[in-house]
C-alpha positions as CSV (number, residue, x, y, z in Angstrom):
1,M,192.8,175.0,-17.0
2,K,193.4,174.5,-20.7
3,K,190.5,176.7,-21.6
4,A,191.8,179.5,-19.3
5,W,195.4,179.1,-20.8
6,A,193.8,179.2,-24.5
7,A,191.7,182.5,-23.3
8,G,194.8,184.0,-21.9
9,A,196.9,183.3,-24.9
10,V,194.2,184.8,-27.3
11,A,193.9,187.8,-25.0
12,V,197.7,188.4,-25.3
13,L,197.8,188.0,-29.0
14,A,194.7,190.3,-29.4
15,G,196.5,192.9,-27.1
16,M,199.7,192.5,-29.3
17,G,197.7,193.0,-32.3
18,A,196.0,195.9,-31.4
19,A,199.2,197.5,-30.1
20,V,200.9,197.0,-33.6
21,P,199.1,199.8,-35.3
22,Y,199.8,202.1,-32.4
23,F,203.5,201.7,-32.6
24,A,203.5,201.6,-36.4
25,G,201.6,205.0,-36.2
26,M,204.5,206.4,-34.0
27,Q,207.1,205.1,-36.6
28,A,204.7,206.5,-39.5
29,E,204.7,209.9,-38.0
30,R,208.4,210.1,-37.6
31,A,208.9,209.0,-41.1
32,F,206.4,211.6,-42.2
33,R,208.1,214.5,-40.5
34,D,211.5,213.3,-41.6
35,N,210.3,213.4,-45.2
36,Q,208.9,217.1,-44.6
37,E,212.2,218.2,-43.3
38,A,214.3,216.5,-46.2
39,L,212.0,218.2,-48.7
40,S,212.5,221.7,-47.0
41,E,216.2,221.3,-47.5
42,H,215.7,222.2,-51.2
43,P,216.4,225.8,-51.9
44,Q,213.1,226.6,-53.6
45,A,210.8,224.5,-51.4
46,D,209.5,224.7,-47.8
47,L,207.2,222.2,-46.3
48,E,205.6,223.1,-43.0
49,V,203.4,220.7,-40.9
50,V,200.2,222.6,-39.9
51,R,198.4,219.7,-38.1
52,Y,199.0,216.0,-37.4
53,E,196.3,214.0,-35.6
54,R,197.5,210.4,-35.0
55,G,194.7,207.9,-34.2
56,W,194.9,204.1,-33.5
57,L,194.5,202.9,-37.2
58,G,195.5,206.0,-39.1
59,A,196.1,209.6,-39.0
60,E,195.0,212.9,-40.7
61,A,197.5,215.7,-41.3
62,E,197.9,219.0,-43.2
63,S,200.9,220.8,-44.4
64,R,201.6,223.9,-46.4
65,L,204.1,223.7,-49.3
66,T,205.9,226.9,-50.4
67,V,207.6,226.7,-53.8
68,G,209.4,229.4,-56.1
69,A,211.7,232.3,-56.0
70,P,211.5,235.1,-53.4
71,G,208.8,237.4,-54.0
72,E,207.1,235.1,-56.4
73,A,206.6,232.0,-54.0
74,V,203.2,230.1,-54.6
75,E,201.8,228.4,-51.5
76,V,199.8,225.0,-51.7
77,D,197.9,223.4,-48.8
78,L,198.2,219.7,-48.8
79,E,195.9,217.1,-47.0
80,H,197.5,213.7,-45.9
81,A,195.3,210.5,-45.1
82,V,197.6,208.1,-43.2
83,S,196.8,204.4,-42.9
84,H,198.7,202.4,-40.2
85,G,199.8,198.9,-41.0
86,P,200.5,196.1,-41.5
87,T,197.1,195.0,-42.6
88,P,195.8,192.8,-45.5
89,A,195.1,196.4,-47.2
90,T,198.5,197.9,-46.3
91,P,201.0,195.3,-45.8
92,A,203.5,198.1,-44.7
93,L,204.2,200.2,-41.8
94,A,201.9,203.0,-43.4
95,R,200.4,204.3,-46.5
96,V,200.2,208.1,-46.9
97,V,198.0,209.5,-49.7
98,T,198.5,213.2,-50.3
99,T,196.4,215.6,-52.3
100,P,196.7,219.4,-52.9
101,V,193.9,221.6,-51.8
102,P,193.9,224.9,-53.9
103,R,192.7,228.1,-52.3
104,G,190.2,230.5,-53.5
105,E,190.2,231.1,-57.2
106,A,192.6,228.3,-57.7
107,R,190.2,225.9,-56.1
108,E,187.5,226.8,-58.7
109,Q,190.1,226.6,-61.6
110,A,190.8,223.2,-60.2
111,R,187.2,222.0,-60.2
112,H,186.8,223.7,-63.6
113,F,189.5,221.4,-65.1
114,F,189.5,218.1,-63.2
115,G,185.9,218.1,-61.7
116,E,186.0,216.2,-58.5
117,Q,189.4,214.6,-59.2
118,A,192.4,215.5,-57.3
119,P,194.8,217.7,-59.7
120,L,197.6,215.6,-58.3
121,T,197.9,212.5,-56.1
122,A,200.8,211.2,-54.4
123,D,200.6,207.7,-52.8
124,L,203.5,206.8,-50.5
125,T,204.0,203.4,-49.1
126,I,206.5,203.2,-46.0
127,G,207.8,199.8,-45.7
128,L,208.5,197.9,-42.5
129,T,212.1,198.3,-42.8
130,G,211.9,202.0,-43.6
131,E,212.2,201.7,-47.7
132,Q,209.4,203.9,-49.2
133,R,207.7,203.7,-52.6
134,L,206.1,206.6,-54.2
135,A,203.3,206.7,-57.0
136,L,202.3,210.1,-58.5
137,S,199.4,210.6,-60.9
138,S,197.4,213.5,-62.4
139,P,194.5,213.2,-64.5
140,S,194.4,214.8,-68.2
141,F,192.1,217.6,-69.3
142,E,191.5,220.0,-72.0
143,G,189.7,223.2,-71.9
144,H,190.2,227.1,-71.1
145,P,190.5,229.1,-67.9
146,T,187.0,230.3,-66.7
147,D,188.4,233.9,-66.8
148,A,190.3,233.6,-70.2
149,P,188.2,231.9,-73.0
150,E,190.7,232.7,-75.4
151,T,193.2,230.6,-73.9
152,R,193.2,226.9,-74.6
153,I,195.0,224.4,-72.4
154,R,195.6,220.7,-73.1
155,W,197.1,218.7,-70.2
156,E,197.8,215.2,-71.0
157,G,198.4,213.9,-67.5
158,L,201.4,212.8,-65.5
159,E,202.5,209.6,-64.1
160,G,205.5,209.0,-61.8
161,T,207.2,206.5,-59.4
162,G,209.7,206.7,-56.7
163,E,211.8,204.6,-54.4
164,F,213.7,205.9,-51.5
165,D,215.7,203.7,-48.9
166,G,217.5,205.5,-46.2
167,D,219.6,208.5,-47.7
168,S,219.2,207.6,-51.3
169,G,216.5,207.2,-53.9
170,T,215.1,207.6,-57.4
171,L,212.4,209.3,-59.0
172,D,210.9,208.8,-62.5
173,L,208.2,211.1,-64.0
174,E,206.5,210.8,-67.5
175,M,204.5,213.8,-68.9
176,P,203.0,212.9,-72.2
177,G,202.2,216.5,-73.3
178,V,201.2,220.0,-72.3
179,R,200.1,222.9,-74.7
180,I,199.1,226.4,-73.7
181,A,197.8,228.5,-76.6
182,D,196.1,231.9,-77.1
183,E,195.5,234.5,-79.7
184,V,199.1,235.6,-79.6
185,G,201.2,232.6,-79.1
186,H,201.6,229.2,-77.8
187,F,203.8,227.0,-75.4
188,Q,204.2,223.2,-76.0
189,L,205.9,220.3,-74.4
190,K,205.7,216.7,-75.9
191,G,207.0,213.4,-74.7
192,S,208.7,214.6,-71.6
193,E,210.6,212.4,-69.1
194,L,212.5,213.2,-65.8
195,R,214.8,210.7,-63.9
196,S,216.7,211.6,-60.8
197,E,219.0,209.5,-58.7
198,V,220.0,211.2,-55.4
199,T,222.1,210.4,-52.3
200,R,222.1,212.6,-49.1
201,G,225.7,214.0,-48.6
202,G,224.8,215.7,-45.4
203,E,222.4,218.1,-43.9
204,G,221.0,220.3,-46.8
205,L,223.3,218.4,-49.5
206,W,222.0,216.1,-51.9
207,L,224.3,214.5,-54.4
208,G,223.2,212.7,-57.6
209,T,222.2,213.0,-61.2
210,S,218.9,214.5,-62.8
211,D,218.2,213.7,-66.4
212,F,215.2,215.7,-68.3
213,A,214.2,214.8,-71.8
214,T,211.5,216.0,-74.2
215,E,210.6,215.0,-77.7
216,R,209.8,218.7,-78.7
217,L,209.6,222.0,-77.1
218,S,208.0,224.8,-79.1
219,M,206.8,228.5,-78.3
220,E,205.7,231.5,-80.0
221,V,205.8,234.7,-77.9
222,P,205.3,238.3,-79.1
223,D,208.4,240.5,-79.6
224,P,208.4,243.3,-77.0
225,E,209.8,245.6,-79.7
226,S,207.6,244.9,-82.5
227,D,204.3,243.1,-83.3
228,A,206.2,240.1,-84.7
229,L,206.2,236.7,-83.1
230,Q,209.5,235.0,-81.8
231,E,209.5,231.5,-82.6
232,L,211.6,228.9,-80.7
233,E,211.5,225.1,-81.5
234,L,213.9,222.5,-80.0
235,G,213.8,218.7,-80.9
236,G,215.3,215.9,-79.2
237,L,216.1,218.0,-76.2
238,S,218.2,216.5,-73.1
239,L,219.3,218.1,-69.9
240,R,221.6,216.5,-67.4
241,Q,222.7,217.9,-64.1
242,V,225.4,216.2,-61.7
243,V,226.4,217.1,-58.3
244,K,229.2,214.7,-56.9
245,Q,232.0,214.5,-54.5
246,A,235.4,215.9,-55.9
247,E,238.3,213.6,-55.7
248,E,239.6,215.6,-52.8
249,E,237.7,215.1,-49.8
250,G,235.6,218.2,-48.6
251,F,235.0,219.6,-52.1
252,L,232.2,219.3,-54.7
253,D,232.0,219.0,-58.6
254,M,229.0,220.1,-60.6
255,A,228.1,219.6,-64.1
256,S,225.3,220.6,-66.5
257,R,224.9,219.4,-70.2
258,L,222.0,220.6,-72.6
259,A,221.7,219.2,-76.0
260,A,219.2,219.3,-78.8
261,D,219.1,217.3,-82.0
262,R,217.7,220.3,-83.9
263,A,217.0,223.8,-82.9
264,A,215.3,226.8,-84.7
265,F,214.8,230.5,-83.7
266,N,212.9,232.7,-86.1
267,G,213.6,230.4,-88.9
268,E,217.3,230.1,-88.4
269,A,218.1,226.4,-87.9
270,V,220.8,224.3,-86.4
271,R,221.5,220.6,-85.5
272,D,223.2,218.7,-83.0
273,A,223.6,221.7,-80.6
274,R,225.4,221.0,-77.2
275,L,226.2,223.2,-74.2
276,A,228.3,221.8,-71.3
277,L,229.3,223.7,-68.2
278,E,231.4,222.5,-65.0
279,L,232.2,223.9,-61.6
280,R,234.9,222.1,-60.0
281,H,236.6,221.9,-56.6
282,L,233.9,223.8,-54.7
283,E,234.4,224.0,-51.1
284,E,231.6,221.9,-49.6
285,E,231.1,223.4,-46.1
286,A,231.0,227.0,-47.6
287,Y,228.5,225.8,-50.2
288,R,226.3,224.1,-47.7
289,R,226.5,227.1,-45.2
290,T,225.5,229.4,-48.1
291,G,222.6,227.5,-49.0
292,E,221.4,227.2,-45.6
293,R,221.6,231.1,-45.1
294,V,219.8,231.7,-48.2
295,R,216.9,229.2,-47.3
296,E,216.6,231.0,-43.8
297,I,216.1,234.4,-45.7
298,Q,213.6,232.8,-48.1
299,A,211.7,231.6,-45.2
300,E,211.1,235.3,-44.0
301,A,208.6,236.1,-46.7
302,L,210.6,239.4,-47.5
303,D,209.9,241.3,-50.7
304,E,212.0,240.5,-53.8
305,E,214.2,243.4,-53.6
306,E,215.0,243.1,-49.9
307,T,215.6,239.4,-50.4
308,A,217.9,240.0,-53.4
309,Q,220.1,242.4,-51.3
310,R,220.5,240.2,-48.3
311,V,221.3,237.2,-50.6
312,Q,224.0,239.3,-52.2
313,A,225.3,240.2,-48.9
314,I,225.5,236.5,-47.9
315,L,227.4,235.8,-51.2
316,R,229.9,238.6,-50.4
317,E,230.6,237.2,-46.9
318,E,231.0,233.6,-48.1
319,L,233.0,234.5,-51.2
320,P,236.5,234.2,-49.5
321,R,235.8,230.7,-48.3
322,L,234.2,229.7,-51.7
323,L,237.4,230.9,-53.3
324,E,239.9,229.6,-50.9
325,G,239.8,226.1,-52.6
326,S,240.8,227.5,-55.8
327,P,237.6,226.5,-57.8
328,E,237.5,226.0,-61.4
329,A,234.8,227.0,-63.9
330,A,234.6,225.5,-67.5
331,L,232.6,225.6,-70.5
332,T,233.6,222.2,-71.8
333,E,231.5,222.4,-74.8
334,L,229.7,224.8,-77.1
335,A,228.8,223.3,-80.5
336,F,226.3,223.2,-83.4
337,E,226.0,222.4,-87.0
338,A,224.6,225.1,-89.0
339,P,223.5,225.0,-92.9
340,N,226.9,226.7,-93.8
341,G,229.2,224.9,-91.3
342,D,230.0,223.8,-87.9
343,F,231.1,225.6,-84.7
344,R,233.3,224.4,-81.7
345,G,234.3,226.2,-78.7
346,S,235.3,225.5,-75.0
347,A,236.7,227.6,-72.2
348,E,238.2,227.1,-68.7
349,A,238.9,229.6,-65.9
350,R,240.9,228.9,-62.3
351,Y,241.1,230.9,-59.5
352,R,244.8,230.6,-58.0
353,G,244.7,233.1,-55.0
354,D,244.5,232.3,-51.4
355,G,241.8,233.3,-48.7
356,E,243.5,236.6,-48.0
357,A,243.3,237.8,-51.6
358,A,239.6,236.5,-51.9
359,R,238.7,238.7,-49.0
360,G,240.3,241.6,-50.7
361,M,238.1,241.0,-53.8
362,V,234.9,241.7,-51.8
363,E,235.9,245.2,-51.7
364,N,237.6,245.5,-55.1
365,P,236.3,242.8,-57.5
366,A,238.9,244.1,-60.2
367,L,241.4,242.0,-58.1
368,L,240.0,238.8,-59.3
369,V,242.0,239.2,-62.7
370,R,245.3,239.0,-60.7
371,H,244.6,235.6,-59.5
372,L,242.7,234.2,-62.6
373,E,243.9,231.7,-65.3
374,A,241.8,231.1,-68.2
375,E,241.9,229.7,-71.8
376,A,239.5,229.6,-74.5
377,E,239.5,227.7,-78.0
378,L,237.2,228.5,-80.8
379,R,236.9,226.7,-84.2
380,A,234.4,227.7,-86.8
381,A,233.7,226.7,-90.5
382,K,235.0,229.5,-92.7
383,P,231.5,230.0,-94.7
384,L,230.0,230.3,-91.3
385,I,232.2,233.1,-90.1
386,I,232.1,234.8,-93.7
387,G,228.3,234.6,-93.5
388,L,228.0,236.3,-90.0
389,L,230.4,239.1,-91.0
390,E,228.6,239.6,-94.1
391,E,225.3,240.0,-92.4
392,R,226.6,242.3,-89.8
393,T,228.4,244.5,-92.4
394,R,225.2,244.5,-94.6
395,N,223.1,246.0,-91.7
396,Q,225.7,248.5,-90.7
397,I,225.8,249.7,-94.4
398,E,221.9,250.0,-94.7
399,E,221.9,251.8,-91.2
400,E,224.4,254.4,-92.6
401,A,223.4,254.9,-96.2
402,G,219.8,253.3,-96.2
403,A,218.6,250.4,-98.3
404,E,218.4,252.6,-101.3
405,G,220.8,252.5,-104.3
406,D,222.5,249.8,-106.3
407,R,222.0,246.4,-104.7
408,V,224.7,244.6,-106.6
409,E,227.2,247.5,-105.7
410,R,226.2,247.3,-102.1
411,E,226.9,243.6,-102.1
412,R,230.2,244.1,-103.7
413,Q,230.9,246.6,-100.8
414,V,230.0,244.1,-98.3
415,E,232.3,241.3,-99.9
416,R,235.2,243.8,-100.1
417,T,234.7,244.9,-96.3
418,V,234.6,241.3,-94.9
419,R,237.6,240.2,-96.9
420,Q,239.5,243.1,-95.4
421,Q,238.3,242.4,-92.0
422,L,239.5,238.7,-92.2
423,A,242.8,239.7,-93.6
424,M,243.4,242.2,-90.9
425,M,242.3,239.6,-88.1
426,E,244.8,237.2,-89.7
427,A,247.6,239.6,-89.9
428,M,247.1,240.7,-86.4
429,G,247.0,237.2,-85.2
430,F,243.4,237.2,-83.9
431,V,242.6,234.2,-86.0
432,A,244.4,231.3,-87.8
433,A,243.2,230.0,-91.0
434,E,242.9,226.5,-91.6
435,E,241.9,224.5,-94.6
436,E,238.0,224.7,-94.0
437,H,238.0,226.6,-90.7
438,Y,239.1,229.7,-88.8
439,A,240.5,229.0,-85.4
440,S,241.5,231.2,-82.4
441,Q,243.1,230.3,-79.0
442,V,243.0,232.9,-76.1
443,A,244.8,232.4,-72.7
444,W,244.7,234.8,-69.7
445,N,247.5,234.1,-67.1
446,R,247.0,236.5,-64.0
447,G,246.8,239.7,-66.1
448,N,248.7,238.7,-69.2
449,L,246.7,238.0,-72.4
450,S,247.8,236.0,-75.4
451,V,246.0,235.2,-78.6
452,N,247.2,232.1,-80.6
453,G,250.4,232.0,-78.5
454,R,251.4,235.6,-79.0
455,P,251.1,238.1,-76.1
456,L,248.7,241.0,-76.4
457,N,249.3,244.5,-74.9
458,L,245.9,245.4,-73.4
459,G,246.8,248.9,-72.6
460,A,247.8,249.6,-76.3
461,A,244.8,247.7,-77.8
462,M,242.6,250.0,-75.7
463,G,244.5,253.1,-76.6
464,G,245.8,253.8,-73.2
465,G,249.2,252.1,-73.0
466,N,252.6,251.9,-74.7
467,G,254.0,249.4,-77.1
468,P,252.3,247.4,-79.9
469,A,248.7,246.2,-79.4
470,L,249.3,243.4,-81.8
471,P,250.2,239.8,-80.7
């Protein structure tokens, strides 16, 4: 009797143990498809499950990832090897290892650079309670494409981790370096990192913060109008993008900030360069619906021109709803330190019309100025402004009279002209002279323009109205 009971117990336990991978497989497939749908909500990505064959202890799957702008999309086939758990090797609900499968010529190039290694591996572990952990890796290589021996590519690999739980997650990527060079130029990134923290705010809407930083970005590209190279170098570059709920329910705030410790373009260098933009009080449902409609068009595989026309039509249709909430746009910071002085600037604009006025602007965009409020403030070191005016004046004189003649006299003419220009600008009230800076404040209030607190007659300034043009 005892033996029969023990045998029955063993049979029950064995059956339960055998059933665990089956039920784990069902949950794993559900999580797999949920992940695919979540990624497809991105406006520049679409992930389609081509095949999913679930077995007892694992599954094999294929999907197709489409990434990029309309007309320039890149398709990548992905293979997924799924292991069901929990087992000693997989103490979780499931493990999904994903690798890309390049097509045609891309397959040969991948083998040329990476050999038998996968160009990228994504190793995802799905926990028993739904949490997910991701490990990304790409091996390094150095060489040239098979069809372009003059081009040299150095890829120093990639490592990344991600953690996701329900509707929130984080992603961290590290890319030590990449350099692409040929006989006419180069592109290089060194010491790059990306960190994202996101939370789902609803279907098709992700909120959160993304930070990108790189020690150095440099590039040399030919000038299309000459044989000279255009050189750009940025050091200590950082970019932050934020999407969050506004204080008022049903609205979003967005912000972007770009900063560089040093920047140089064709030999002209500045330090501590910053650019910050904000879009505030954006109607959430209109933003979400616009994104959904644009993604539907992108999924139709239309050519670039037709896609652009249809996207523009959607934006015109959604504009009234987007403007009903009186959104605000702001250039909160534009600043840099040049060798001959500093520059600081900021600007804000607000729409103050209603939905009916917004609908009218679809047919007549010029109506926007009647419902717009805006301010801008600029402040620049005097040597910086004088240097810019002198360069512009010098170029104009050389274009009109040529570079021949007495150089000393030409420089005297440049100095006199710039001095007269600045005196006129101050007399007209366009700029205010401080001890070490020139400053200007411009305001627009529903059709009325003022500079440094004094009204400006636009019609007279443009030669088509009555009254003085001066502030």
